[in-house]
PDB file of N, H, CA, C and O in Angstrom:
ATOM      1  N   UNK A   1      80.170 -16.807 118.748  1.00  0.00           N
ATOM      2  CA  UNK A   1      80.178 -17.652 117.308  1.00  0.00           C
ATOM      3  C   UNK A   1      80.173 -16.148 116.155  1.00  0.00           C
ATOM      4  O   UNK A   1      79.665 -15.034 116.282  1.00  0.00           O
ATOM      5  N   UNK A   2      80.868 -16.685 115.218  1.00  0.00           N
ATOM      6  H   UNK A   2      81.281 -17.590 115.115  1.00  0.00           H
ATOM      7  CA  UNK A   2      81.529 -15.361 114.468  1.00  0.00           C
ATOM      8  C   UNK A   2      80.122 -15.200 113.348  1.00  0.00           C
ATOM      9  O   UNK A   2      79.588 -16.139 112.757  1.00  0.00           O
ATOM     10  N   UNK A   3      79.765 -13.883 113.276  1.00  0.00           N
ATOM     11  H   UNK A   3      80.199 -13.120 113.756  1.00  0.00           H
ATOM     12  CA  UNK A   3      78.575 -13.696 112.335  1.00  0.00           C
ATOM     13  C   UNK A   3      78.880 -12.997 111.212  1.00  0.00           C
ATOM     14  O   UNK A   3      79.125 -11.791 111.250  1.00  0.00           O
ATOM     15  N   UNK A   4      78.891 -13.801 109.972  1.00  0.00           N
ATOM     16  H   UNK A   4      78.692 -14.781 109.942  1.00  0.00           H
ATOM     17  CA  UNK A   4      79.044 -13.557 108.834  1.00  0.00           C
ATOM     18  C   UNK A   4      78.160 -12.122 108.316  1.00  0.00           C
ATOM     19  O   UNK A   4      78.657 -11.181 107.697  1.00  0.00           O
ATOM     20  N   UNK A   5      77.118 -12.213 108.634  1.00  0.00           N
ATOM     21  H   UNK A   5      76.714 -12.977 109.137  1.00  0.00           H
ATOM     22  CA  UNK A   5      76.185 -11.178 108.155  1.00  0.00           C
ATOM     23  C   UNK A   5      76.713  -9.841 108.470  1.00  0.00           C
ATOM     24  O   UNK A   5      76.841  -8.958 107.623  1.00  0.00           O
ATOM     25  N   UNK A   6      77.068  -9.697 109.932  1.00  0.00           N
ATOM     26  H   UNK A   6      76.963 -10.414 110.621  1.00  0.00           H
ATOM     27  CA  UNK A   6      77.585  -8.340 110.185  1.00  0.00           C
ATOM     28  C   UNK A   6      78.679  -7.843 109.713  1.00  0.00           C
ATOM     29  O   UNK A   6      78.891  -6.636 109.602  1.00  0.00           O
ATOM     30  N   UNK A   7      79.821  -9.166 109.253  1.00  0.00           N
ATOM     31  H   UNK A   7      79.648 -10.147 109.344  1.00  0.00           H
ATOM     32  CA  UNK A   7      80.969  -8.669 108.499  1.00  0.00           C
ATOM     33  C   UNK A   7      80.543  -7.912 107.266  1.00  0.00           C
ATOM     34  O   UNK A   7      80.809  -6.762 106.915  1.00  0.00           O
ATOM     35  N   UNK A   8      79.800  -8.870 106.689  1.00  0.00           N
ATOM     36  H   UNK A   8      79.584  -9.803 106.974  1.00  0.00           H
ATOM     37  CA  UNK A   8      79.422  -8.438 105.135  1.00  0.00           C
ATOM     38  C   UNK A   8      78.694  -6.810 105.215  1.00  0.00           C
ATOM     39  O   UNK A   8      78.900  -6.000 104.312  1.00  0.00           O
ATOM     40  N   UNK A   9      77.998  -6.544 106.185  1.00  0.00           N
ATOM     41  H   UNK A   9      77.830  -7.203 106.919  1.00  0.00           H
ATOM     42  CA  UNK A   9      77.267  -5.467 106.527  1.00  0.00           C
ATOM     43  C   UNK A   9      78.336  -4.078 106.599  1.00  0.00           C
ATOM     44  O   UNK A   9      78.147  -2.960 106.119  1.00  0.00           O
ATOM     45  N   UNK A  10      79.424  -4.557 107.320  1.00  0.00           N
ATOM     46  H   UNK A  10      79.578  -5.465 107.709  1.00  0.00           H
ATOM     47  CA  UNK A  10      80.197  -3.653 107.740  1.00  0.00           C
ATOM     48  C   UNK A  10      81.107  -3.501 106.530  1.00  0.00           C
ATOM     49  O   UNK A  10      81.630  -2.422 106.250  1.00  0.00           O
ATOM     50  N   UNK A  11      81.257  -4.452 105.925  1.00  0.00           N
ATOM     51  H   UNK A  11      80.832  -5.328 106.153  1.00  0.00           H
ATOM     52  CA  UNK A  11      82.180  -4.227 104.647  1.00  0.00           C
ATOM     53  C   UNK A  11      81.515  -3.516 103.634  1.00  0.00           C
ATOM     54  O   UNK A  11      82.243  -2.779 102.969  1.00  0.00           O
ATOM     55  N   UNK A  12      80.122  -3.548 103.293  1.00  0.00           N
ATOM     56  H   UNK A  12      79.530  -4.146 103.833  1.00  0.00           H
ATOM     57  CA  UNK A  12      79.635  -2.944 102.497  1.00  0.00           C
ATOM     58  C   UNK A  12      79.660  -1.508 102.931  1.00  0.00           C
ATOM     59  O   UNK A  12      80.168  -0.672 102.184  1.00  0.00           O
ATOM     60  N   UNK A  13      79.078  -1.120 104.241  1.00  0.00           N
ATOM     61  H   UNK A  13      78.665  -1.800 104.847  1.00  0.00           H
ATOM     62  CA  UNK A  13      79.267   0.323 104.623  1.00  0.00           C
ATOM     63  C   UNK A  13      80.715   0.958 104.396  1.00  0.00           C
ATOM     64  O   UNK A  13      80.910   2.055 103.873  1.00  0.00           O
ATOM     65  N   UNK A  14      81.738   0.057 104.892  1.00  0.00           N
ATOM     66  H   UNK A  14      81.580  -0.835 105.317  1.00  0.00           H
ATOM     67  CA  UNK A  14      82.921   0.889 104.679  1.00  0.00           C
ATOM     68  C   UNK A  14      83.294   0.971 102.976  1.00  0.00           C
ATOM     69  O   UNK A  14      83.986   1.910 102.583  1.00  0.00           O
ATOM     70  N   UNK A  15      82.867   0.087 102.151  1.00  0.00           N
ATOM     71  H   UNK A  15      82.305  -0.676 102.471  1.00  0.00           H
ATOM     72  CA  UNK A  15      83.116   0.579 100.883  1.00  0.00           C
ATOM     73  C   UNK A  15      82.271   1.900 100.561  1.00  0.00           C
ATOM     74  O   UNK A  15      82.820   2.797  99.921  1.00  0.00           O
ATOM     75  N   UNK A  16      81.066   2.026 100.953  1.00  0.00           N
ATOM     76  H   UNK A  16      80.620   1.297 101.472  1.00  0.00           H
ATOM     77  CA  UNK A  16      80.388   2.956 100.592  1.00  0.00           C
ATOM     78  C   UNK A  16      80.684   4.433 101.247  1.00  0.00           C
ATOM     79  O   UNK A  16      80.374   5.519 100.757  1.00  0.00           O
ATOM     80  N   UNK A  17      81.355   4.189 102.463  1.00  0.00           N
ATOM     81  H   UNK A  17      81.608   3.307 102.861  1.00  0.00           H
ATOM     82  CA  UNK A  17      81.997   5.155 103.108  1.00  0.00           C
ATOM     83  C   UNK A  17      83.250   5.810 102.327  1.00  0.00           C
ATOM     84  O   UNK A  17      83.331   7.006 102.046  1.00  0.00           O
ATOM     85  N   UNK A  18      84.164   4.874 102.038  1.00  0.00           N
ATOM     86  H   UNK A  18      84.099   3.903 102.266  1.00  0.00           H
ATOM     87  CA  UNK A  18      85.108   5.224 101.053  1.00  0.00           C
ATOM     88  C   UNK A  18      84.976   5.935  99.862  1.00  0.00           C
ATOM     89  O   UNK A  18      85.686   6.870  99.492  1.00  0.00           O
ATOM     90  N   UNK A  19      83.870   5.356  99.185  1.00  0.00           N
ATOM     91  H   UNK A  19      83.293   4.596  99.485  1.00  0.00           H
ATOM     92  CA  UNK A  19      83.272   6.100  97.929  1.00  0.00           C
ATOM     93  C   UNK A  19      82.839   7.468  98.106  1.00  0.00           C
ATOM     94  O   UNK A  19      82.871   8.272  97.175  1.00  0.00           O
ATOM     95  N   UNK A  20      82.462   7.742  99.190  1.00  0.00           N
ATOM     96  H   UNK A  20      82.436   7.088  99.946  1.00  0.00           H
ATOM     97  CA  UNK A  20      81.780   9.198  99.653  1.00  0.00           C
ATOM     98  C   UNK A  20      82.788   9.972  99.839  1.00  0.00           C
ATOM     99  O   UNK A  20      82.772  11.112  99.373  1.00  0.00           O
ATOM    100  N   UNK A  21      83.917   9.470 100.599  1.00  0.00           N
ATOM    101  H   UNK A  21      83.930   8.545 100.978  1.00  0.00           H
ATOM    102  CA  UNK A  21      85.162  10.212 100.774  1.00  0.00           C
ATOM    103  C   UNK A  21      85.654  10.544  99.517  1.00  0.00           C
ATOM    104  O   UNK A  21      85.865  11.731  99.268  1.00  0.00           O
ATOM    105  N   UNK A  22      85.857   9.734  98.734  1.00  0.00           N
ATOM    106  H   UNK A  22      85.685   8.770  98.936  1.00  0.00           H
ATOM    107  CA  UNK A  22      86.683  10.015  97.492  1.00  0.00           C
ATOM    108  C   UNK A  22      86.116  10.726  96.510  1.00  0.00           C
ATOM    109  O   UNK A  22      86.832  11.278  95.674  1.00  0.00           O
ATOM    110  N   UNK A  23      84.764  10.818  96.466  1.00  0.00           N
ATOM    111  H   UNK A  23      84.183  10.370  97.145  1.00  0.00           H
ATOM    112  CA  UNK A  23      83.704  11.933  95.891  1.00  0.00           C
ATOM    113  C   UNK A  23      83.971  13.174  96.543  1.00  0.00           C
ATOM    114  O   UNK A  23      83.905  14.169  95.822  1.00  0.00           O
ATOM    115  N   UNK A  24      84.224  13.320  97.606  1.00  0.00           N
ATOM    116  H   UNK A  24      84.278  12.511  98.192  1.00  0.00           H
ATOM    117  CA  UNK A  24      84.353  14.836  98.254  1.00  0.00           C
ATOM    118  C   UNK A  24      85.861  15.232  98.054  1.00  0.00           C
ATOM    119  O   UNK A  24      86.225  16.403  97.954  1.00  0.00           O
ATOM    120  N   UNK A  25      86.569  14.324  98.012  1.00  0.00           N
ATOM    121  H   UNK A  25      86.274  13.372  98.093  1.00  0.00           H
ATOM    122  CA  UNK A  25      87.876  14.843  97.548  1.00  0.00           C
ATOM    123  C   UNK A  25      88.140  15.242  96.495  1.00  0.00           C
ATOM    124  O   UNK A  25      88.920  16.186  96.373  1.00  0.00           O
ATOM    125  N   UNK A  26      87.584  14.655  95.464  1.00  0.00           N
ATOM    126  H   UNK A  26      86.950  13.888  95.563  1.00  0.00           H
ATOM    127  CA  UNK A  26      87.445  14.879  93.987  1.00  0.00           C
ATOM    128  C   UNK A  26      86.806  16.101  93.828  1.00  0.00           C
ATOM    129  O   UNK A  26      87.352  16.885  93.052  1.00  0.00           O
ATOM    130  N   UNK A  27      85.750  16.464  94.391  1.00  0.00           N
ATOM    131  H   UNK A  27      85.307  15.827  95.021  1.00  0.00           H
ATOM    132  CA  UNK A  27      84.870  17.439  94.401  1.00  0.00           C
ATOM    133  C   UNK A  27      85.679  18.987  94.847  1.00  0.00           C
ATOM    134  O   UNK A  27      85.571  20.069  94.268  1.00  0.00           O
ATOM    135  N   UNK A  28      86.432  18.678  95.966  1.00  0.00           N
ATOM    136  H   UNK A  28      86.520  17.800  96.436  1.00  0.00           H
ATOM    137  CA  UNK A  28      87.063  19.811  96.484  1.00  0.00           C
ATOM    138  C   UNK A  28      88.242  20.276  95.607  1.00  0.00           C
ATOM    139  O   UNK A  28      88.601  21.444  95.461  1.00  0.00           O
ATOM    140  N   UNK A  29      88.847  19.060  94.986  1.00  0.00           N
ATOM    141  H   UNK A  29      88.555  18.111  95.105  1.00  0.00           H
ATOM    142  CA  UNK A  29      89.908  19.375  94.260  1.00  0.00           C
ATOM    143  C   UNK A  29      89.587  20.180  92.900  1.00  0.00           C
ATOM    144  O   UNK A  29      90.389  20.939  92.357  1.00  0.00           O
ATOM    145  N   UNK A  30      88.236  19.882  92.419  1.00  0.00           N
ATOM    146  H   UNK A  30      87.585  19.265  92.861  1.00  0.00           H
ATOM    147  CA  UNK A  30      87.721  20.450  91.160  1.00  0.00           C
ATOM    148  C   UNK A  30      87.231  21.884  91.406  1.00  0.00           C
ATOM    149  O   UNK A  30      87.222  22.732  90.514  1.00  0.00           O
ATOM    150  N   UNK A  31      86.844  22.098  92.602  1.00  0.00           N
ATOM    151  H   UNK A  31      86.851  21.409  93.327  1.00  0.00           H
ATOM    152  CA  UNK A  31      86.210  23.297  93.248  1.00  0.00           C
ATOM    153  C   UNK A  31      87.510  24.278  93.372  1.00  0.00           C
ATOM    154  O   UNK A  31      87.361  25.445  93.009  1.00  0.00           O
ATOM    155  N   UNK A  32      88.807  23.843  93.880  1.00  0.00           N
ATOM    156  H   UNK A  32      88.928  22.895  94.174  1.00  0.00           H
ATOM    157  CA  UNK A  32      90.030  24.385  94.003  1.00  0.00           C
ATOM    158  C   UNK A  32      90.461  24.967  92.701  1.00  0.00           C
ATOM    159  O   UNK A  32      90.745  26.157  92.558  1.00  0.00           O
ATOM    160  N   UNK A  33      90.496  24.052  91.740  1.00  0.00           N
ATOM    161  H   UNK A  33      90.265  23.086  91.856  1.00  0.00           H
ATOM    162  CA  UNK A  33      91.156  24.648  90.364  1.00  0.00           C
ATOM    163  C   UNK A  33      90.176  25.276  89.569  1.00  0.00           C
ATOM    164  O   UNK A  33      90.574  26.042  88.692  1.00  0.00           O
ATOM    165  N   UNK A  34      88.686  25.048  89.749  1.00  0.00           N
ATOM    166  H   UNK A  34      88.362  24.426  90.462  1.00  0.00           H
ATOM    167  CA  UNK A  34      88.034  25.802  88.913  1.00  0.00           C
ATOM    168  C   UNK A  34      87.420  26.958  89.372  1.00  0.00           C
ATOM    169  O   UNK A  34      86.989  27.723  88.509  1.00  0.00           O
ATOM    170  N   UNK A  35      87.263  27.302  90.723  1.00  0.00           N
ATOM    171  H   UNK A  35      87.613  26.680  91.424  1.00  0.00           H
ATOM    172  CA  UNK A  35      86.598  28.199  91.632  1.00  0.00           C
ATOM    173  C   UNK A  35      87.558  29.014  91.879  1.00  0.00           C
ATOM    174  O   UNK A  35      87.511  30.112  91.323  1.00  0.00           O
ATOM    175  N   UNK A  36      88.562  28.737  92.678  1.00  0.00           N
ATOM    176  H   UNK A  36      88.600  27.846  93.130  1.00  0.00           H
ATOM    177  CA  UNK A  36      89.636  29.315  93.614  1.00  0.00           C
ATOM    178  C   UNK A  36      90.983  29.676  92.714  1.00  0.00           C
ATOM    179  O   UNK A  36      91.801  30.535  93.042  1.00  0.00           O
ATOM    180  N   UNK A  37      91.060  28.862  91.518  1.00  0.00           N
ATOM    181  H   UNK A  37      90.396  28.164  91.251  1.00  0.00           H
ATOM    182  CA  UNK A  37      92.142  29.148  90.648  1.00  0.00           C
ATOM    183  C   UNK A  37      93.541  28.768  91.240  1.00  0.00           C
ATOM    184  O   UNK A  37      94.551  29.271  90.749  1.00  0.00           O
ATOM    185  N   UNK A  38      93.635  27.706  92.503  1.00  0.00           N
ATOM    186  H   UNK A  38      92.814  27.297  92.902  1.00  0.00           H
ATOM    187  CA  UNK A  38      94.684  27.526  93.278  1.00  0.00           C
ATOM    188  C   UNK A  38      94.850  25.878  93.284  1.00  0.00           C
ATOM    189  O   UNK A  38      93.938  25.092  93.028  1.00  0.00           O
ATOM    190  N   UNK A  39      96.114  25.548  93.608  1.00  0.00           N
ATOM    191  H   UNK A  39      96.855  26.187  93.817  1.00  0.00           H
ATOM    192  CA  UNK A  39      96.421  24.274  93.372  1.00  0.00           C
ATOM    193  C   UNK A  39      95.983  23.533  94.758  1.00  0.00           C
ATOM    194  O   UNK A  39      96.641  23.981  95.697  1.00  0.00           O
ATOM    195  N   UNK A  40      95.154  22.632  95.106  1.00  0.00           N
ATOM    196  H   UNK A  40      94.619  22.268  94.343  1.00  0.00           H
ATOM    197  CA  UNK A  40      94.719  22.063  96.243  1.00  0.00           C
ATOM    198  C   UNK A  40      95.796  21.808  97.328  1.00  0.00           C
ATOM    199  O   UNK A  40      95.574  21.834  98.538  1.00  0.00           O
ATOM    200  N   UNK A  41      96.982  21.559  96.746  1.00  0.00           N
ATOM    201  H   UNK A  41      97.162  21.537  95.762  1.00  0.00           H
ATOM    202  CA  UNK A  41      98.025  21.361  98.315  1.00  0.00           C
ATOM    203  C   UNK A  41      98.194  22.768  98.688  1.00  0.00           C
ATOM    204  O   UNK A  41      98.726  22.923  99.787  1.00  0.00           O
ATOM    205  N   UNK A  42      97.924  23.664  98.151  1.00  0.00           N
ATOM    206  H   UNK A  42      97.492  23.538  97.258  1.00  0.00           H
ATOM    207  CA  UNK A  42      98.110  25.274  98.788  1.00  0.00           C
ATOM    208  C   UNK A  42      96.822  25.633  99.447  1.00  0.00           C
ATOM    209  O   UNK A  42      96.857  26.669 100.110  1.00  0.00           O
ATOM    210  N   UNK A  43      95.561  24.910  99.394  1.00  0.00           N
ATOM    211  H   UNK A  43      95.532  24.068  98.855  1.00  0.00           H
ATOM    212  CA  UNK A  43      94.446  25.349 100.078  1.00  0.00           C
ATOM    213  C   UNK A  43      94.604  25.406 101.524  1.00  0.00           C
ATOM    214  O   UNK A  43      95.483  24.658 101.953  1.00  0.00           O
ATOM    215  N   UNK A  44      93.852  26.244 102.556  1.00  0.00           N
ATOM    216  H   UNK A  44      93.139  26.851 102.207  1.00  0.00           H
ATOM    217  CA  UNK A  44      93.633  26.235 103.910  1.00  0.00           C
ATOM    218  C   UNK A  44      92.414  26.004 104.283  1.00  0.00           C
ATOM    219  O   UNK A  44      91.557  25.654 103.471  1.00  0.00           O
ATOM    220  N   UNK A  45      92.124  26.201 105.825  1.00  0.00           N
ATOM    221  H   UNK A  45      92.820  26.485 106.484  1.00  0.00           H
ATOM    222  CA  UNK A  45      91.007  25.955 106.343  1.00  0.00           C
ATOM    223  C   UNK A  45      89.785  26.632 105.898  1.00  0.00           C
ATOM    224  O   UNK A  45      88.678  26.097 105.960  1.00  0.00           O
ATOM    225  N   UNK A  46      89.999  27.841 105.437  1.00  0.00           N
ATOM    226  H   UNK A  46      90.898  28.276 105.386  1.00  0.00           H
ATOM    227  CA  UNK A  46      89.027  28.698 105.013  1.00  0.00           C
ATOM    228  C   UNK A  46      88.339  28.470 103.459  1.00  0.00           C
ATOM    229  O   UNK A  46      87.210  28.775 103.074  1.00  0.00           O
ATOM    230  N   UNK A  47      89.431  27.832 102.739  1.00  0.00           N
ATOM    231  H   UNK A  47      90.348  27.584 103.052  1.00  0.00           H
ATOM    232  CA  UNK A  47      89.225  27.180 101.632  1.00  0.00           C
ATOM    233  C   UNK A  47      88.218  26.291 101.706  1.00  0.00           C
ATOM    234  O   UNK A  47      87.199  26.394 101.023  1.00  0.00           O
ATOM    235  N   UNK A  48      88.427  25.382 102.516  1.00  0.00           N
ATOM    236  H   UNK A  48      89.255  25.298 103.071  1.00  0.00           H
ATOM    237  CA  UNK A  48      87.543  23.910 102.799  1.00  0.00           C
ATOM    238  C   UNK A  48      86.119  24.428 103.412  1.00  0.00           C
ATOM    239  O   UNK A  48      85.064  23.881 103.093  1.00  0.00           O
ATOM    240  N   UNK A  49      86.175  25.435 104.242  1.00  0.00           N
ATOM    241  H   UNK A  49      87.032  25.880 104.501  1.00  0.00           H
ATOM    242  CA  UNK A  49      85.006  26.098 104.569  1.00  0.00           C
ATOM    243  C   UNK A  49      84.047  26.569 103.508  1.00  0.00           C
ATOM    244  O   UNK A  49      82.877  26.186 103.502  1.00  0.00           O
ATOM    245  N   UNK A  50      84.605  27.513 102.488  1.00  0.00           N
ATOM    246  H   UNK A  50      85.555  27.824 102.493  1.00  0.00           H
ATOM    247  CA  UNK A  50      84.083  27.934 101.468  1.00  0.00           C
ATOM    248  C   UNK A  50      83.317  26.959 100.573  1.00  0.00           C
ATOM    249  O   UNK A  50      82.177  27.104 100.133  1.00  0.00           O
ATOM    250  N   UNK A  51      84.321  25.742 100.352  1.00  0.00           N
ATOM    251  H   UNK A  51      85.247  25.624 100.710  1.00  0.00           H
ATOM    252  CA  UNK A  51      83.661  24.689  99.526  1.00  0.00           C
ATOM    253  C   UNK A  51      82.395  24.033 100.367  1.00  0.00           C
ATOM    254  O   UNK A  51      81.364  23.757  99.754  1.00  0.00           O
ATOM    255  N   UNK A  52      82.488  23.829 101.575  1.00  0.00           N
ATOM    256  H   UNK A  52      83.326  24.053 102.073  1.00  0.00           H
ATOM    257  CA  UNK A  52      81.445  23.129 102.187  1.00  0.00           C
ATOM    258  C   UNK A  52      79.999  24.016 101.915  1.00  0.00           C
ATOM    259  O   UNK A  52      78.976  23.529 101.433  1.00  0.00           O
ATOM    260  N   UNK A  53      80.161  25.320 102.312  1.00  0.00           N
ATOM    261  H   UNK A  53      80.992  25.716 102.704  1.00  0.00           H
ATOM    262  CA  UNK A  53      79.218  26.529 102.141  1.00  0.00           C
ATOM    263  C   UNK A  53      78.540  26.251 100.711  1.00  0.00           C
ATOM    264  O   UNK A  53      77.319  26.187 100.573  1.00  0.00           O
ATOM    265  N   UNK A  54      79.459  26.092  99.661  1.00  0.00           N
ATOM    266  H   UNK A  54      80.451  26.144  99.773  1.00  0.00           H
ATOM    267  CA  UNK A  54      78.864  25.941  98.518  1.00  0.00           C
ATOM    268  C   UNK A  54      78.152  24.862  98.221  1.00  0.00           C
ATOM    269  O   UNK A  54      77.067  25.071  97.678  1.00  0.00           O
ATOM    270  N   UNK A  55      78.575  23.388  98.500  1.00  0.00           N
ATOM    271  H   UNK A  55      79.457  23.219  98.940  1.00  0.00           H
ATOM    272  CA  UNK A  55      78.208  22.312  98.612  1.00  0.00           C
ATOM    273  C   UNK A  55      76.888  22.390  99.393  1.00  0.00           C
ATOM    274  O   UNK A  55      75.958  21.923  98.736  1.00  0.00           O
ATOM    275  N   UNK A  56      76.519  22.872 100.673  1.00  0.00           N
ATOM    276  H   UNK A  56      77.275  23.252 101.207  1.00  0.00           H
ATOM    277  CA  UNK A  56      75.503  22.956 101.115  1.00  0.00           C
ATOM    278  C   UNK A  56      74.404  23.675 100.675  1.00  0.00           C
ATOM    279  O   UNK A  56      73.238  23.286 100.727  1.00  0.00           O
ATOM    280  N   UNK A  57      74.801  24.731 100.240  1.00  0.00           N
ATOM    281  H   UNK A  57      75.748  25.047 100.198  1.00  0.00           H
ATOM    282  CA  UNK A  57      73.931  25.701  99.203  1.00  0.00           C
ATOM    283  C   UNK A  57      73.346  24.980  98.010  1.00  0.00           C
ATOM    284  O   UNK A  57      72.172  25.180  97.697  1.00  0.00           O
ATOM    285  N   UNK A  58      74.083  24.188  97.362  1.00  0.00           N
ATOM    286  H   UNK A  58      75.037  24.027  97.615  1.00  0.00           H
ATOM    287  CA  UNK A  58      73.877  23.280  96.057  1.00  0.00           C
ATOM    288  C   UNK A  58      72.856  22.472  96.539  1.00  0.00           C
ATOM    289  O   UNK A  58      71.754  22.424  95.992  1.00  0.00           O
ATOM    290  N   UNK A  59      73.216  21.697  97.742  1.00  0.00           N
ATOM    291  H   UNK A  59      74.111  21.736  98.186  1.00  0.00           H
ATOM    292  CA  UNK A  59      72.297  20.693  98.313  1.00  0.00           C
ATOM    293  C   UNK A  59      70.875  21.164  98.652  1.00  0.00           C
ATOM    294  O   UNK A  59      69.878  20.503  98.360  1.00  0.00           O
ATOM    295  N   UNK A  60      70.841  22.477  99.356  1.00  0.00           N
ATOM    296  H   UNK A  60      71.651  23.014  99.592  1.00  0.00           H
ATOM    297  CA  UNK A  60      69.403  22.974  99.770  1.00  0.00           C
ATOM    298  C   UNK A  60      68.900  23.189  98.448  1.00  0.00           C
ATOM    299  O   UNK A  60      67.845  22.592  98.237  1.00  0.00           O
ATOM    300  N   UNK A  61      69.364  23.897  97.453  1.00  0.00           N
ATOM    301  H   UNK A  61      70.221  24.383  97.625  1.00  0.00           H
ATOM    302  CA  UNK A  61      68.654  23.973  96.432  1.00  0.00           C
ATOM    303  C   UNK A  61      67.933  22.618  95.807  1.00  0.00           C
ATOM    304  O   UNK A  61      66.715  22.507  95.667  1.00  0.00           O
ATOM    305  N   UNK A  62      68.757  21.768  95.512  1.00  0.00           N
ATOM    306  H   UNK A  62      69.746  21.858  95.625  1.00  0.00           H
ATOM    307  CA  UNK A  62      68.199  20.364  94.986  1.00  0.00           C
ATOM    308  C   UNK A  62      67.238  19.904  95.559  1.00  0.00           C
ATOM    309  O   UNK A  62      66.287  19.406  94.957  1.00  0.00           O
ATOM    310  N   UNK A  63      67.337  20.009  96.993  1.00  0.00           N
ATOM    311  H   UNK A  63      68.110  20.414  97.482  1.00  0.00           H
ATOM    312  CA  UNK A  63      66.154  19.567  97.824  1.00  0.00           C
ATOM    313  C   UNK A  63      64.901  20.176  97.888  1.00  0.00           C
ATOM    314  O   UNK A  63      63.922  19.520  98.245  1.00  0.00           O
ATOM    315  N   UNK A  64      64.800  21.578  97.526  1.00  0.00           N
ATOM    316  H   UNK A  64      65.595  22.111  97.237  1.00  0.00           H
ATOM    317  CA  UNK A  64      63.765  22.554  97.186  1.00  0.00           C
ATOM    318  C   UNK A  64      62.594  22.168  96.300  1.00  0.00           C
ATOM    319  O   UNK A  64      61.730  22.999  96.022  1.00  0.00           O
TER     320      UNK A  64
END
């Protein structure tokens, strides 16, 4: 038998996950433009690593 409660739970999680991904993408684009002064399409792996490091540091400061 099909379980609608599980489907609703998955649908909600999926929307939340997509919102999180979009938020991260927008944050990275802003980081590229504001901090690195480069277009996001020109970014490389080390730029993403730098952004993750900054975001992690900010998160740790917020939790302290």
